[in-house]
N, C-alpha and C positions, 0 to 999 in steps of 0.2 A: 545605267538605267535598269538593265536586267537584274543586277545584284540587288538594287534598291527594292525592286518589285518582289524579288525572292524573299528578302528579309521582311518586307511588309506582309507578305503572305504567311510566313512562319509566325510572325507576331500575332496576326489575326487568328490563325489556327490555334496558337497556344492560348490566346485570350479566350477563345470560345471554349477550349478544354477546361480552363480554370473556372469559367462561368458555369459550365455544365456540372462540375463537381461541387461548386459552391451552392447551386440550386438544390442538389441532393442533400447537402448538409442543412440548408435552410428548411427543407421539408422534414428532415429528421428532427430538428429542433421543435417543430410545431406539433409533433406527435407526442402523446403521453407515454414516453418510454422511460425505462429505468435510467436514472442519471442523477445529476446534481443540480441544485439551484443555489444561487449566490456566488460571490467571488470569494472562494476560500483557499485557493492554492495559487502559488506564484512560481515562476521559473527560478531555478537555483543552479548555479554553476558547478556545485559539488554533488548535489543529490538529484539533479535533473529537475525535480519539482519538490516543493515543501509547503506546509501550511502557512497562511498569512497570520501572524500573531494577532490575537483578538478577533479573528474573523467569525462571522455567523453565517450559516447557510443551512442546507437540508439535503438529505438523501431522498430522492423522489422514487416512491414505490407505487406504481399505478394501481389504483383501486384500494390502496391502504393509505393512512395518514403519512405525510412526510415525516422523516426522522431528523430531528435537529442535529446540526453540526455546530459545535462551539469550540474554538481553540482559545486557550489562555494567552497571556502576554508572552509566554515562552514558546508558544506553538504546540502545546500538548492538548489532547482532547479532554474536555471536561463536560459535565452536565450543563444543559442549556441555561439554567438559572443559578448556576454555582459561581461564586466569586472566588477564584483561586487565590490562595495566600501568596505572599512574596516567597521567593525561593528559600530564603533563610529561615522562614517560619513554617515551613511544611512540617506537618505532624509526623513524628517518628512512631513506629518504624515506617520507613519510606520504601516504597516498592517502585522499581523501574521496570517497565515492560517493553521488550523489543520484539518486533515482528511485523506481519503484514496486516491485511484487513481482518484476519481472524482474531488477532490480538486487539486491534483497534475496536472491533465490535461492529462491523459493517451491517447495516439494516437494523441494528439494535440501538436503544438509547445508551448514551455513554455510561450511565449508572448501572446498566444491565451487563456490561462487558465483564469478563472474568478478571481482567486486570484491575478494574475499579473495585470489584467485589472483594478481591484478595486484600487490598489495602484497608477496606472498611472492616472486614472480619478480623484483621490483625489490630484494629483500633488505631490505625495510622492513616497514611495517605498514599496516593498513587500518581506517578508520572507515567501516563500512557503514551509511549513513543511508538506504538504500533501505527502503521499508516497504510492506507489502501494502495495496492500496487507495488509495495516495496519488496526488496529482495534481501538476500543475505549480505550483499555488499553494502546496502543501505544500513543494515543492522550494525555492521562493524564500524562504519563511519560514525553513526550515532553513538555507539558505545565509546569510541575514542574521545568524544567530546563530553558526553553526559555523565559517564561513571566518575571520572576525576572531579567533575564540577559539582555533582550532587552527593557523591559518596553514599549511594542508597544502601539500606540494610539488606534488601533482597532484590535480585535481578531475575526476572522471568524472561527466558530466552527461547523463543519459539523454534522448534524444529519441524519442518514440513518439507517434503521433497521438492515442491515447486519453488521454494526459496532459493535453492541452488540453481534450478533451471533458469529462473529469472536473472540470476547474477551471471549467467553465461550469455545474456542477450544484450544487444545495444539498446533495445527499446522496451519500455514498460507497457503494461496493459493500459488501454485508454478507451474512453467512450468515442472520442474522435480526435483526429490529428496525431502527429508523431510526437510521442513523449519519450525522452531519452533517459537511460539508466547509467549509473556507474556500473562497472562490470569487472570481473576478475580476468586478468590475463596471466600467462605463465612465462617464466624464464627458467628453463631447466627444471629443477624440482621445486622451485619457489613460485608463489603466486603473489600478485599485487593488484590493488584496485586502481582502475583507470577512470578518469573523469568522463562525464557524458560526452558523446561525440559532437554534439552541438546543443545550444540552449533552445529548448522548445519555445515557440511563440504563442501557442494556443492559449496559455494562461494570461497573456498580456492583452488579449483582444476582448472587446465588450460583448461577449457571446450571450451572457445572461440577459442582457437588455432585450434580446429578440425572442426569448422563450415564450413570453406571454403577450407580445405586441400583436396588434391586429394584422392579419394576412392581407396585404394589398400591394399595389405596384410600388408605391413610395417606400414601404417597409422593405420590400424585396431589394430595391435598388440601394437603399441605405445599408442593408446587410451585405450586399455584394461589395460595396465600397469600403465598409468599415471592418468586415470580418472575412468574408469568403475569399475574395481575390487576394488580399494581403496574406492570409494564412497559406493558401496553396502556392503562391509565388515564392514565399519565404521557404516553405518546406521543400519545394521542388529544387531550388538552388542549393539548399543545405544538403539534401539527399544526393544531388549530383556531386557536391564537394566531398561528402562522406564516401561515396563509391570511388572517387578518384584517390582519396587519401588511403583507403583500404587497399586499392590496387597497387600502390607504390610503397606500402608498408608503414605509412605514418601512423595509421590507426592499427594497433596490434589486434590479433585474433583473440577471441575469448578463450579462457582456459577450458579444457574439455574433461579433465580428470576430476570427477566428483569427489573422490576420496581426498585428494590433495586440498581442494577447496574447503571441504568440511573440516579437515584437521586444522588447517591454517586459521579459518575464520572463528570457529568455536573455541579453539585454544587461545586465540588472542583475547576474545571476550572474557574467558575465564581468568586469564592472567590479569587483565585490567580489574576484574572484580576482586581477585585475591589481593592485589596491591592496595586496594582501598578498603579492605576489610569487609567487603560485601559478600553475601551468601548467594551464589548463582544457582539457579534451577533451570534445567532444560525441560521445556514443556512440549511434548510430542502431540501433534495434531494432524489429523487426516481429513479427507473431504468426502467420506462415504463409508463403504465397507471394504474397500480395497486395502489389503494389509499395508502397514507402514513399517517395514523392517528397520530396526535401528542400526545404523552403520557401526562397524567396529571402531571407527575413529571417535564416535560419540561415547561408546561404551568404555573406551580406554581413558576417558577424562575422569578425574577425581571430582565428580560433581553429582548432585542429586538429580535424578531423572524422573520426571513425572509423566507417566504414560496416560495422559488425559484422553487419548484416543480410545484406549481399552476401557477406560472408565465410562465412556459414552456407549461403547458397543456391548459391554457385559450385561446391562439391564434389559437389553432388547430380547423379546421372546424368540425372534429369529434374526440372525445377523445377515439381513438382506438389504439391498439398496432401498426397497420399498419401506421397510421398517425404519431404517435410518431417516429417510425423508419424512415419514409420517410424524416422527418424534422431534426432529432436530433442525428442520429448515423452516423458512417463512412461507406461510400459505395466506391466500386471501379468503374472503368470506363469500365467494360465489358458490353457486350450486351447479355442478360439483366444485369443491375447492380446487384452486390452481396454485402451483408453486410460483411465488413472486421473486424469491431470492434464495439461493442455495447456501448462503453463509449460515453459521450456527445461530440458532434463535436463543432467546433468553434462557430457556430450560437447559440447552446445551452449555451455555456460558456458566450457569449455576453449577452444573456437574463438574465442569473443568475447574472452576474456582474451588469447589469442595475438595477435589483431588489434590490441588496445590496446597491448600491449607493442611490437609492430612499429612502430606509429605513434610511440610515445615514443622508440624507438631511432633512428628515421629522423630525428627532429628533437630531439636531446638538448638540454637546456637547463641552463646553469650557474646555480648559485644562490650 
């Protein structure tokens, strides 16, 4: 009898804890915060999460118009009203872009991203495989699949320090919920990519339904039953399982040597590019005025390096955080203006694209 009461107490206590966290999530959804609308991502056993082919949605930027999200039938970002051609009929030269939200063009229209602009300036087309929250591990996995499949003429490969840091983590950046990453682990002097430690559930729940629904008792209860409690129960048990597996060594530790990761990852992408006759370019991007030193492992590669970060900084009258923000991030129209999003704005993407085009024209390559 005592044991039954004890477990009933624990069950009630845990249920209350799940409900408390779920109500916090519910309140967050009802506030006009930076985020997403529409069902545009799904869980993926290899990448953790990936776009839903053909999906439409939007980036929500409070006090500014929403920015459309549109993925084509292959899961690549395209302009909202653009009908992507079939893979076999993509216009050459074909540009493949690999990276995170900076390559994707977060908070910008798809057509304003540097990846899309490069394809247009070359008179060809772009496969923008940059994705928000992705890491260097994601980039390698995508390169393994996409380069042999599409055999692009040019491959834009983002280099930013945070890409390596993310690839050393089990978890990806997320507005809410646990979103898992593929990650690099090490064995001696070699590194390998490990799959996500569990499949995230947050993308499988009808969260978008509750972002604009009326706030009332029945809506709250419906949210708790459909989203909040299932999310937290699943994540709690998966996190418990994750900690147990880590403690007994089933889940390997992330690799810690940045140099080894950089050499392994970028060398592999370059080898894949060379094997398919593609011209790889490494595009260096930073997130302010903090220097982005280029690792010796990158310098040692026989590849064109586009220092797009310097191209952004050089025109500034003063290389300060204030000057960078004034020119290159997203502001609203309030008085005084406020920063809405710190990702590169359309002007920054144009400068980055122009630097890439200049590098391609400086060293044209016959095919």
